[in-house]
N, C-alpha and C positions, 0 to 999 in steps of 0.2 A: 504494500500500500504506500510505501515511500517512493518518491520520484525525485529525480534531479533533471533539470532542463539546462542545456548548455547552448550557447550561441557562439558561432565562429564568424570572425570578421577578418578580412585581409589587413595586414599591417602596412603602414607607410614604408616604402622602400628604404628611405633614409634610416628609419628606426631599425629595420631588419639588419641593415649594414652596421649600424652602431652596436647592436647586440653581438653580431658576429666578430666585430673588431674588439670587443671587450669593454667599450666605453660605458655601456649600460648593461653589460652582461651580468651573470650570476657572481662573478668574482670581483666586480667593481665595488667600491665603497658605497654602502647603502645610502648615505646622506648625499653623496655626490651624484649617484645614479638618480635619486629622487629629484634633485635640483635640475639635472639635465632633462629628465622626462617632463618636468613641469614647464621649464622655460622654452625648450626647443620643440617639444612634441605636444604641448598643451594638455598634459595629463593633470588630473586632480592630485593635489599634494598628498592627501590621505591614501589614495589608491597607490600612488607611486612609492610611498614609504612602507605600507603594511599589507597591501592586498595582492601582491604578486606571489602566487603559490609556487610556481616552478617554471623552469625553462626546459625546452625539449627540442629535439630528441636527446636522450642520454644526458640530461641536466645541463647542457651547455649550448643548445641550438638556438635558433632565432624564433622559436615558437614560445608563446607565453600562455600560462593558465592564470587568469586574473579573477579574483573573487569580487564580483560586482553587486553582491547582495547587500541589503540594508535591513538590519533588525532581525536576522535569522539566527535563532539560537542553536547551539550545538553543531554548527556547520564544521567547526574545526575537527570534530570527531571523524569526519569522512575525508579530510584533506589527504591523508596518506593513500587512501584508495583511489582518489581522483588523480593524484600525481603518478600513480603507477600505471 
């Protein structure tokens, strides 16, 4: 009876390149990554700082899973399953 709905959207080509180059990738400093995502790619500051769940494939590609929910309880409990 539990469901999860996902939405996929294409990323900006510049953002994809920045992730692949490591500028805003998983190994980048989180504060610096959030700053760049906000200033250059018009991301919301809260999303850029805390809502990126994972990069893929294999934890370092240019694909992102971003939590865009608001007010959903216990979502963190399924994070590991979504990321796998």
